[in-house]
N, CA, C, O and the ligand as a Tripos MOL2 file, in Angstrom:
@<TRIPOS>MOLECULE
protein
  253   251    64     0     0
PROTEIN
NO_CHARGES

@<TRIPOS>ATOM
      1 N          84.0330  118.6560   77.9620 N.3       1 MET1
      2 CA         83.8180  117.1460   77.8780 C.3       1 MET1
      3 C          83.6870  116.4600   79.1270 C.2       1 MET1
      4 O          84.3120  116.8140   80.1270 O.2       1 MET1
      5 N          82.9430  115.5460   79.1060 N.am      2 ALA2
      6 CA         82.4370  114.6840   80.2930 C.3       2 ALA2
      7 C          83.6530  113.7640   80.4280 C.2       2 ALA2
      8 O          84.4370  113.5430   79.5050 O.2       2 ALA2
      9 N          83.7510  113.1910   81.7880 N.am      3 GLU3
     10 CA         84.8010  112.4180   82.1750 C.3       3 GLU3
     11 C          84.3560  111.0290   81.8040 C.2       3 GLU3
     12 O          83.1660  110.7170   81.8530 O.2       3 GLU3
     13 N          85.2420  110.2440   81.4560 N.am      4 ARG4
     14 CA         84.6680  108.8360   81.0470 C.3       4 ARG4
     15 C          84.4930  108.1130   82.2200 C.2       4 ARG4
     16 O          85.4010  107.9490   83.0350 O.2       4 ARG4
     17 N          83.1770  107.5970   82.3660 N.am      5 GLU5
     18 CA         82.4070  107.0800   83.5620 C.3       5 GLU5
     19 C          82.5920  105.6240   83.4590 C.2       5 GLU5
     20 O          82.2030  105.0110   82.4660 O.2       5 GLU5
     21 N          83.2620  104.9640   84.6050 N.am      6 MET6
     22 CA         83.3750  103.4870   84.6310 C.3       6 MET6
     23 C          82.3060  103.0710   85.3700 C.2       6 MET6
     24 O          82.0970  103.5820   86.4700 O.2       6 MET6
     25 N          81.4790  102.0760   84.8510 N.am      7 LEU7
     26 CA         80.4170  101.3660   85.4050 C.3       7 LEU7
     27 C          80.5710  100.0820   86.2480 C.2       7 LEU7
     28 O          81.3190   99.2520   85.7310 O.2       7 LEU7
     29 N          80.0420   99.7490   87.4000 N.am      8 CYS8
     30 CA         80.2730   98.3430   88.0310 C.3       8 CYS8
     31 C          79.7720   97.2190   86.9810 C.2       8 CYS8
     32 O          78.7440   97.2650   86.3060 O.2       8 CYS8
     33 N          80.7100   96.2370   87.0080 N.am      9 GLY9
     34 CA         80.1620   95.0470   86.2020 C.3       9 GLY9
     35 C          79.1630   94.3190   86.5070 C.2       9 GLY9
     36 O          78.4340   93.6600   85.7650 O.2       9 GLY9
     37 N          79.1380   94.4880   87.9410 N.am     10 LYS10
     38 CA         77.8980   93.7170   88.5620 C.3      10 LYS10
     39 C          76.6150   94.1840   88.4560 C.2      10 LYS10
     40 O          75.6900   93.5060   88.0090 O.2      10 LYS10
     41 N          76.4950   95.5780   88.9380 N.am     11 CYS11
     42 CA         75.0950   96.1930   89.1900 C.3      11 CYS11
     43 C          75.0620   97.4980   88.3600 C.2      11 CYS11
     44 O          74.0680   98.2240   88.3680 O.2      11 CYS11
     45 N          76.0980   97.7600   87.6920 N.am     12 GLY12
     46 CA         75.8810   99.0010   86.7800 C.3      12 GLY12
     47 C          75.9640  100.2190   87.2560 C.2      12 GLY12
     48 O          75.6340  101.1950   86.5830 O.2      12 GLY12
     49 N          76.4670  100.3100   88.6150 N.am     13 CYS13
     50 CA         76.4550  101.7280   89.3140 C.3      13 CYS13
     51 C          77.8380  102.4790   88.8960 C.2      13 CYS13
     52 O          78.8430  101.7940   88.7030 O.2      13 CYS13
     53 N          77.8730  103.7320   88.7730 N.am     14 PRO14
     54 CA         78.9690  104.5370   88.3940 C.3      14 PRO14
     55 C          79.9880  104.1860   89.6630 C.2      14 PRO14
     56 O          79.5980  103.9820   90.8130 O.2      14 PRO14
     57 N          81.3320  104.1580   89.2320 N.am     15 LEU15
     58 CA         82.2750  103.7340   90.2710 C.3      15 LEU15
     59 C          82.7960  105.1440   90.8500 C.2      15 LEU15
     60 O          82.8270  106.1900   90.2010 O.2      15 LEU15
     61 N          83.1790  104.9890   92.1240 N.am     16 GLU16
     62 CA         83.8210  106.2900   92.7790 C.3      16 GLU16
     63 C          85.1400  105.9430   93.1130 C.2      16 GLU16
     64 O          85.3560  104.8270   93.5850 O.2      16 GLU16
     65 N          86.2190  106.8930   92.9010 N.am     17 PRO17
     66 CA         87.5280  106.7770   93.2580 C.3      17 PRO17
     67 C          87.6530  106.5510   94.7830 C.2      17 PRO17
     68 O          87.2560  107.4670   95.5020 O.2      17 PRO17
     69 N          88.0580  105.6600   95.2450 N.am     18 ARG18
     70 CA         88.4200  105.3450   96.6600 C.3      18 ARG18
     71 C          89.7020  105.0930   97.0240 C.2      18 ARG18
     72 O          90.4320  104.5470   96.1970 O.2      18 ARG18
     73 N          90.1850  105.4220   98.2540 N.am     19 ARG19
     74 CA         91.5030  104.9410   98.5420 C.3      19 ARG19
     75 C          91.5430  103.4490   98.8640 C.2      19 ARG19
     76 O          90.6990  102.9950   99.6370 O.2      19 ARG19
     77 N          92.4200  102.7020   98.3520 N.am     20 VAL20
     78 CA         92.3640  101.2700   98.7070 C.3      20 VAL20
     79 C          93.8430  100.8310   99.1100 C.2      20 VAL20
     80 O          94.8720  101.0680   98.4780 O.2      20 VAL20
     81 N          93.7210  100.1960  100.2080 N.am     21 ASP21
     82 CA         95.1170   99.5810  100.6320 C.3      21 ASP21
     83 C          95.3450   98.2090  100.1720 C.2      21 ASP21
     84 O          94.4640   97.3570  100.0630 O.2      21 ASP21
     85 N          96.7030   98.0410   99.8860 N.am     22 PHE22
     86 CA         97.0140   96.7320   99.3030 C.3      22 PHE22
     87 C          98.4840   96.4720   99.8180 C.2      22 PHE22
     88 O          99.1990   97.3550  100.2910 O.2      22 PHE22
     89 N          98.8520   95.1180   99.6630 N.am     23 GLU23
     90 CA         99.9900   94.8720  100.2430 C.3      23 GLU23
     91 C         101.0570   94.2460   99.3390 C.2      23 GLU23
     92 O         100.6780   93.3360   98.6030 O.2      23 GLU23
     93 N         102.2280   94.5840   99.3030 N.am     24 TYR24
     94 CA        103.1990   94.1100   98.2690 C.3      24 TYR24
     95 C         104.5900   93.8220   99.0140 C.2      24 TYR24
     96 O         105.1010   94.6950   99.7160 O.2      24 TYR24
     97 N         105.0360   92.8750   98.8770 N.am     25 LEU25
     98 CA        106.3600   92.3510   99.5620 C.3      25 LEU25
     99 C         106.3260   92.7740  100.8600 C.2      25 LEU25
    100 O         107.3720   93.2750  101.2720 O.2      25 LEU25
    101 N         105.2750   92.6980  101.7190 N.am     26 GLY26
    102 CA        105.2810   92.9720  103.2030 C.3      26 GLY26
    103 C         104.9750   94.3640  103.4360 C.2      26 GLY26
    104 O         104.7150   94.6910  104.5940 O.2      26 GLY26
    105 N         104.9630   95.2810  102.4780 N.am     27 HIS27
    106 CA        104.6590   96.5770  102.6100 C.3      27 HIS27
    107 C         103.2130   96.9930  102.3750 C.2      27 HIS27
    108 O         102.6860   96.5010  101.3770 O.2      27 HIS27
    109 N         102.6320   97.6470  102.9700 N.am     28 VAL28
    110 CA        101.2390   98.1120  102.7540 C.3      28 VAL28
    111 C         101.1240   99.3190  102.3940 C.2      28 VAL28
    112 O         101.5180  100.2120  103.1450 O.2      28 VAL28
    113 N         100.5740   99.5920  101.1960 N.am     29 PHE29
    114 CA        100.5660  101.1260  100.5580 C.3      29 PHE29
    115 C          99.0000  101.1560  100.0590 C.2      29 PHE29
    116 O          98.1630  100.2790  100.2730 O.2      29 PHE29
    117 N          98.8130  102.4060   99.3290 N.am     30 PHE30
    118 CA         97.3870  102.5190   98.9030 C.3      30 PHE30
    119 C          97.3180  103.2030   97.5580 C.2      30 PHE30
    120 O          98.2760  103.7960   97.0610 O.2      30 PHE30
    121 N          96.4380  103.1170   97.1430 N.am     31 ALA31
    122 CA         96.2510  103.8650   95.6500 C.3      31 ALA31
    123 C          94.8970  104.1790   95.4910 C.2      31 ALA31
    124 O          94.0970  103.5620   96.1950 O.2      31 ALA31
    125 N          94.4860  105.0140   94.7080 N.am     32 ASP32
    126 CA         93.0750  105.6810   94.4820 C.3      32 ASP32
    127 C          92.5920  104.5740   93.5000 C.2      32 ASP32
    128 O          93.3090  104.5030   92.5030 O.2      32 ASP32
    129 N          91.6380  103.7620   93.5290 N.am     33 ALA33
    130 CA         91.0490  102.8760   92.7350 C.3      33 ALA33
    131 C          89.5090  103.1720   92.4150 C.2      33 ALA33
    132 O          88.8520  103.6860   93.3200 O.2      33 ALA33
    133 N          88.9280  102.9070   91.2810 N.am     34 PRO34
    134 CA         87.4510  103.1030   91.2030 C.3      34 PRO34
    135 C          86.9320  101.8060   92.0250 C.2      34 PRO34
    136 O          87.3730  100.6610   91.9220 O.2      34 PRO34
    137 N          85.9100  102.2520   92.8470 N.am     35 ARG35
    138 CA         85.0520  101.3900   93.5040 C.3      35 ARG35
    139 C          83.5480  101.4480   93.3100 C.2      35 ARG35
    140 O          83.0500  102.5250   92.9820 O.2      35 ARG35
    141 N          82.7700  100.3590   93.4870 N.am     36 CYS36
    142 CA         81.4820  100.4370   93.4260 C.3      36 CYS36
    143 C          80.7830  101.0430   94.7500 C.2      36 CYS36
    144 O          80.9160  100.3640   95.7690 O.2      36 CYS36
    145 N          80.2120  101.9840   94.8240 N.am     37 PRO37
    146 CA         79.4460  102.3350   96.3310 C.3      37 PRO37
    147 C          78.4190  101.3290   96.6520 C.2      37 PRO37
    148 O          78.1050  101.1250   97.8250 O.2      37 PRO37
    149 N          77.9120  100.7300   95.7360 N.am     38 LYS38
    150 CA         76.7350   99.7920   96.1210 C.3      38 LYS38
    151 C          77.0990   98.4100   96.4150 C.2      38 LYS38
    152 O          76.4430   97.8580   97.2990 O.2      38 LYS38
    153 N          78.1460   97.6650   95.7620 N.am     39 CYS39
    154 CA         78.3040   96.2630   96.0540 C.3      39 CYS39
    155 C          79.8250   96.2170   96.6690 C.2      39 CYS39
    156 O          80.2370   95.1880   97.2040 O.2      39 CYS39
    157 N          80.6140   97.3690   96.5620 N.am     40 GLY40
    158 CA         81.8600   97.3290   97.1230 C.3      40 GLY40
    159 C          82.9720   96.7570   96.1570 C.2      40 GLY40
    160 O          84.0920   96.5350   96.6160 O.2      40 GLY40
    161 N          82.7290   96.5510   95.0240 N.am     41 GLU41
    162 CA         83.6550   95.9990   93.9610 C.3      41 GLU41
    163 C          84.7780   96.8510   93.7190 C.2      41 GLU41
    164 O          84.5090   97.9840   93.3180 O.2      41 GLU41
    165 N          85.7410   96.6070   93.8460 N.am     42 VAL42
    166 CA         87.2620   97.4210   93.5730 C.3      42 VAL42
    167 C          87.6780   97.0440   92.1390 C.2      42 VAL42
    168 O          87.6830   95.8620   91.7950 O.2      42 VAL42
    169 N          88.0030   97.9640   91.3590 N.am     43 TYR43
    170 CA         88.5890   97.7880   90.0390 C.3      43 TYR43
    171 C          89.9670   98.2870   90.1150 C.2      43 TYR43
    172 O          90.2420   99.4540   89.8380 O.2      43 TYR43
    173 N          90.9700   97.2900   90.5410 N.am     44 LEU44
    174 CA         92.3330   97.5610   90.7520 C.3      44 LEU44
    175 C          92.9360   97.0180   89.3420 C.2      44 LEU44
    176 O          93.0360   95.8090   89.1290 O.2      44 LEU44
    177 N          93.3450   98.0370   88.3630 N.am     45 SER45
    178 CA         93.9060   97.5930   87.3160 C.3      45 SER45
    179 C          95.3060   97.2090   87.5440 C.2      45 SER45
    180 O          95.8730   97.5830   88.5710 O.2      45 SER45
    181 N          95.9250   96.4690   86.6370 N.am     46 GLU46
    182 CA         97.2420   95.9060   86.7510 C.3      46 GLU46
    183 C          98.1740   97.1840   86.6780 C.2      46 GLU46
    184 O          99.0660   97.4730   87.4760 O.2      46 GLU46
    185 N          97.7760   97.8960   85.5390 N.am     47 GLU47
    186 CA         98.6120   98.9690   85.3760 C.3      47 GLU47
    187 C          98.6830   99.8920   86.3940 C.2      47 GLU47
    188 O          99.7220  100.5410   86.5150 O.2      47 GLU47
    189 N          97.5640  100.1030   87.3100 N.am     48 LEU48
    190 CA         97.6790  101.0330   88.4440 C.3      48 LEU48
    191 C          98.5350  100.3330   89.4690 C.2      48 LEU48
    192 O          99.4890  100.9010   90.0000 O.2      48 LEU48
    193 N          98.1950   99.1370   89.7310 N.am     49 VAL49
    194 CA         98.9440   98.6050   90.5890 C.3      49 VAL49
    195 C         100.6410   98.3660   90.4120 C.2      49 VAL49
    196 O         101.4160   98.3460   91.3680 O.2      49 VAL49
    197 N         100.9900   98.2130   89.1540 N.am     50 ARG50
    198 CA        102.4060   98.1600   88.7870 C.3      50 ARG50
    199 C         102.9270   99.6970   89.1910 C.2      50 ARG50
    200 O         103.9130   99.8080   89.9190 O.2      50 ARG50
    201 N         102.2640  100.8150   88.7150 N.am     51 GLY51
    202 CA        102.5830  102.0610   88.7630 C.3      51 GLY51
    203 C         102.8930  102.3820   90.3980 C.2      51 GLY51
    204 O         103.9560  102.9170   90.7120 O.2      51 GLY51
    205 N         102.1570  102.1150   91.1360 N.am     52 ARG52
    206 CA        102.2940  102.3230   92.7030 C.3      52 ARG52
    207 C         103.5150  101.4100   93.1510 C.2      52 ARG52
    208 O         104.3980  101.8890   93.8630 O.2      52 ARG52
    209 N         103.5530  100.1280   92.7380 N.am     53 VAL53
    210 CA        104.5750   99.2220   93.1120 C.3      53 VAL53
    211 C         105.8220   99.7900   92.6910 C.2      53 VAL53
    212 O         106.7840   99.7990   93.4590 O.2      53 VAL53
    213 N         105.8890  100.2860   91.4790 N.am     54 ALA54
    214 CA        107.3190  100.9940   91.0700 C.3      54 ALA54
    215 C         107.6400  102.1470   91.7630 C.2      54 ALA54
    216 O         108.8160  102.4890   91.8840 O.2      54 ALA54
    217 N         106.5540  102.9030   92.3190 N.am     55 GLU55
    218 CA        107.0240  104.1490   93.0830 C.3      55 GLU55
    219 C         107.4330  103.7160   94.6480 C.2      55 GLU55
    220 O         108.2640  104.3440   95.3050 O.2      55 GLU55
    221 N         106.7910  102.6670   95.0840 N.am     56 VAL56
    222 CA        107.0730  102.1990   96.3740 C.3      56 VAL56
    223 C         108.5520  101.5320   96.3340 C.2      56 VAL56
    224 O         109.2610  101.7230   97.3210 O.2      56 VAL56
    225 N         108.9560  100.9240   95.4850 N.am     57 GLU57
    226 CA        110.2750  100.1650   95.3290 C.3      57 GLU57
    227 C         111.3190  101.3370   95.1200 C.2      57 GLU57
    228 O         112.4490  101.1600   95.5740 O.2      57 GLU57
    229 N         111.0500  102.4140   94.5250 N.am     58 MET58
    230 CA        111.8790  103.3630   94.3760 C.3      58 MET58
    231 C         112.0910  104.2730   95.6670 C.2      58 MET58
    232 O         113.1550  104.8670   95.8430 O.2      58 MET58
    233 N         111.0970  104.3470   96.5030 N.am     59 GLU59
    234 CA        111.0320  104.9800   97.7840 C.3      59 GLU59
    235 C         111.7310  103.9840   98.7720 C.2      59 GLU59
    236 O         112.3500  104.5420   99.6770 O.2      59 GLU59
    237 N         111.7450  102.7380   98.7690 N.am     60 LEU60
    238 CA        112.3810  101.8710   99.3950 C.3      60 LEU60
    239 C         113.8880  102.0030   99.0940 C.2      60 LEU60
    240 O         114.7250  102.1040   99.9910 O.2      60 LEU60
    241 N         114.1600  101.9950   97.8870 N.am     61 GLU61
    242 CA        115.6510  102.0180   97.6310 C.3      61 GLU61
    243 C         116.3690  103.1240   97.9810 C.2      61 GLU61
    244 O         117.5710  103.1400   98.2430 O.2      61 GLU61
    245 N         115.3610  104.3630   97.9800 N.am     62 ASN62
    246 CA        116.1540  105.6060   98.4360 C.3      62 ASN62
    247 C         116.5860  105.6730   99.9610 C.2      62 ASN62
    248 O         117.3520  106.5190  100.4230 O.2      62 ASN62
    249 N         115.9470  104.6030  100.7020 N.am     63 LYS63
    250 CA        116.1480  104.7650  102.2980 C.3      63 LYS63
    251 C         117.5180  104.0840  102.5260 C.2      63 LYS63
    252 O         117.9950  104.0220  103.6590 O.2      63 LYS63
    253 ZN         78.4460   97.0890   92.0000 Zn       64 ZN64
@<TRIPOS>BOND
     1     1     2 1
     2     2     3 1
     3     3     4 2
     4     3     5 am
     5     5     6 1
     6     6     7 1
     7     7     8 2
     8     7     9 am
     9     9    10 1
    10    10    11 1
    11    11    12 2
    12    11    13 am
    13    13    14 1
    14    14    15 1
    15    15    16 2
    16    15    17 am
    17    17    18 1
    18    18    19 1
    19    19    20 2
    20    19    21 am
    21    21    22 1
    22    22    23 1
    23    23    24 2
    24    23    25 am
    25    25    26 1
    26    26    27 1
    27    27    28 2
    28    27    29 am
    29    29    30 1
    30    30    31 1
    31    31    32 2
    32    31    33 am
    33    33    34 1
    34    34    35 1
    35    35    36 2
    36    35    37 am
    37    37    38 1
    38    38    39 1
    39    39    40 2
    40    39    41 am
    41    41    42 1
    42    42    43 1
    43    43    44 2
    44    43    45 am
    45    45    46 1
    46    46    47 1
    47    47    48 2
    48    47    49 am
    49    49    50 1
    50    50    51 1
    51    51    52 2
    52    51    53 am
    53    53    54 1
    54    54    55 1
    55    55    56 2
    56    55    57 am
    57    57    58 1
    58    58    59 1
    59    59    60 2
    60    59    61 am
    61    61    62 1
    62    62    63 1
    63    63    64 2
    64    63    65 am
    65    65    66 1
    66    66    67 1
    67    67    68 2
    68    67    69 am
    69    69    70 1
    70    70    71 1
    71    71    72 2
    72    71    73 am
    73    73    74 1
    74    74    75 1
    75    75    76 2
    76    75    77 am
    77    77    78 1
    78    78    79 1
    79    79    80 2
    80    79    81 am
    81    81    82 1
    82    82    83 1
    83    83    84 2
    84    83    85 am
    85    85    86 1
    86    86    87 1
    87    87    88 2
    88    87    89 am
    89    89    90 1
    90    90    91 1
    91    91    92 2
    92    91    93 am
    93    93    94 1
    94    94    95 1
    95    95    96 2
    96    95    97 am
    97    97    98 1
    98    98    99 1
    99    99   100 2
   100    99   101 am
   101   101   102 1
   102   102   103 1
   103   103   104 2
   104   103   105 am
   105   105   106 1
   106   106   107 1
   107   107   108 2
   108   107   109 am
   109   109   110 1
   110   110   111 1
   111   111   112 2
   112   111   113 am
   113   113   114 1
   114   114   115 1
   115   115   116 2
   116   115   117 am
   117   117   118 1
   118   118   119 1
   119   119   120 2
   120   119   121 am
   121   121   122 1
   122   122   123 1
   123   123   124 2
   124   123   125 am
   125   125   126 1
   126   126   127 1
   127   127   128 2
   128   127   129 am
   129   129   130 1
   130   130   131 1
   131   131   132 2
   132   131   133 am
   133   133   134 1
   134   134   135 1
   135   135   136 2
   136   135   137 am
   137   137   138 1
   138   138   139 1
   139   139   140 2
   140   139   141 am
   141   141   142 1
   142   142   143 1
   143   143   144 2
   144   143   145 am
   145   145   146 1
   146   146   147 1
   147   147   148 2
   148   147   149 am
   149   149   150 1
   150   150   151 1
   151   151   152 2
   152   151   153 am
   153   153   154 1
   154   154   155 1
   155   155   156 2
   156   155   157 am
   157   157   158 1
   158   158   159 1
   159   159   160 2
   160   159   161 am
   161   161   162 1
   162   162   163 1
   163   163   164 2
   164   163   165 am
   165   165   166 1
   166   166   167 1
   167   167   168 2
   168   167   169 am
   169   169   170 1
   170   170   171 1
   171   171   172 2
   172   171   173 am
   173   173   174 1
   174   174   175 1
   175   175   176 2
   176   175   177 am
   177   177   178 1
   178   178   179 1
   179   179   180 2
   180   179   181 am
   181   181   182 1
   182   182   183 1
   183   183   184 2
   184   183   185 am
   185   185   186 1
   186   186   187 1
   187   187   188 2
   188   187   189 am
   189   189   190 1
   190   190   191 1
   191   191   192 2
   192   191   193 am
   193   193   194 1
   194   194   195 1
   195   195   196 2
   196   195   197 am
   197   197   198 1
   198   198   199 1
   199   199   200 2
   200   199   201 am
   201   201   202 1
   202   202   203 1
   203   203   204 2
   204   203   205 am
   205   205   206 1
   206   206   207 1
   207   207   208 2
   208   207   209 am
   209   209   210 1
   210   210   211 1
   211   211   212 2
   212   211   213 am
   213   213   214 1
   214   214   215 1
   215   215   216 2
   216   215   217 am
   217   217   218 1
   218   218   219 1
   219   219   220 2
   220   219   221 am
   221   221   222 1
   222   222   223 1
   223   223   224 2
   224   223   225 am
   225   225   226 1
   226   226   227 1
   227   227   228 2
   228   227   229 am
   229   229   230 1
   230   230   231 1
   231   231   232 2
   232   231   233 am
   233   233   234 1
   234   234   235 1
   235   235   236 2
   236   235   237 am
   237   237   238 1
   238   238   239 1
   239   239   240 2
   240   239   241 am
   241   241   242 1
   242   242   243 1
   243   243   244 2
   244   243   245 am
   245   245   246 1
   246   246   247 1
   247   247   248 2
   248   247   249 am
   249   249   250 1
   250   250   251 1
   251   251   252 2
@<TRIPOS>SUBSTRUCTURE
     1 MET1         2 RESIDUE 1 A MET
     2 ALA2         6 RESIDUE 1 A ALA
     3 GLU3        10 RESIDUE 1 A GLU
     4 ARG4        14 RESIDUE 1 A ARG
     5 GLU5        18 RESIDUE 1 A GLU
     6 MET6        22 RESIDUE 1 A MET
     7 LEU7        26 RESIDUE 1 A LEU
     8 CYS8        30 RESIDUE 1 A CYS
     9 GLY9        34 RESIDUE 1 A GLY
    10 LYS10       38 RESIDUE 1 A LYS
    11 CYS11       42 RESIDUE 1 A CYS
    12 GLY12       46 RESIDUE 1 A GLY
    13 CYS13       50 RESIDUE 1 A CYS
    14 PRO14       54 RESIDUE 1 A PRO
    15 LEU15       58 RESIDUE 1 A LEU
    16 GLU16       62 RESIDUE 1 A GLU
    17 PRO17       66 RESIDUE 1 A PRO
    18 ARG18       70 RESIDUE 1 A ARG
    19 ARG19       74 RESIDUE 1 A ARG
    20 VAL20       78 RESIDUE 1 A VAL
    21 ASP21       82 RESIDUE 1 A ASP
    22 PHE22       86 RESIDUE 1 A PHE
    23 GLU23       90 RESIDUE 1 A GLU
    24 TYR24       94 RESIDUE 1 A TYR
    25 LEU25       98 RESIDUE 1 A LEU
    26 GLY26      102 RESIDUE 1 A GLY
    27 HIS27      106 RESIDUE 1 A HIS
    28 VAL28      110 RESIDUE 1 A VAL
    29 PHE29      114 RESIDUE 1 A PHE
    30 PHE30      118 RESIDUE 1 A PHE
    31 ALA31      122 RESIDUE 1 A ALA
    32 ASP32      126 RESIDUE 1 A ASP
    33 ALA33      130 RESIDUE 1 A ALA
    34 PRO34      134 RESIDUE 1 A PRO
    35 ARG35      138 RESIDUE 1 A ARG
    36 CYS36      142 RESIDUE 1 A CYS
    37 PRO37      146 RESIDUE 1 A PRO
    38 LYS38      150 RESIDUE 1 A LYS
    39 CYS39      154 RESIDUE 1 A CYS
    40 GLY40      158 RESIDUE 1 A GLY
    41 GLU41      162 RESIDUE 1 A GLU
    42 VAL42      166 RESIDUE 1 A VAL
    43 TYR43      170 RESIDUE 1 A TYR
    44 LEU44      174 RESIDUE 1 A LEU
    45 SER45      178 RESIDUE 1 A SER
    46 GLU46      182 RESIDUE 1 A GLU
    47 GLU47      186 RESIDUE 1 A GLU
    48 LEU48      190 RESIDUE 1 A LEU
    49 VAL49      194 RESIDUE 1 A VAL
    50 ARG50      198 RESIDUE 1 A ARG
    51 GLY51      202 RESIDUE 1 A GLY
    52 ARG52      206 RESIDUE 1 A ARG
    53 VAL53      210 RESIDUE 1 A VAL
    54 ALA54      214 RESIDUE 1 A ALA
    55 GLU55      218 RESIDUE 1 A GLU
    56 VAL56      222 RESIDUE 1 A VAL
    57 GLU57      226 RESIDUE 1 A GLU
    58 MET58      230 RESIDUE 1 A MET
    59 GLU59      234 RESIDUE 1 A GLU
    60 LEU60      238 RESIDUE 1 A LEU
    61 GLU61      242 RESIDUE 1 A GLU
    62 ASN62      246 RESIDUE 1 A ASN
    63 LYS63      250 RESIDUE 1 A LYS
    64 ZN64       253 GROUP 0 **** ****
């Protein structure tokens, strides 16, 4: 079965997973997000961001 391919909403290129850095509460962390190789548009879903934020918060609490 083929992987479900995400296409860029701007130019229709298949998105490639890329490491994306972002900042939350002064902490910089990263996640793999689909990114368009052509125009550089990144599709960070709220679900993905929340998942990473929850992980980071747990890591911070454990310190
Ligand atoms: Zn694009």
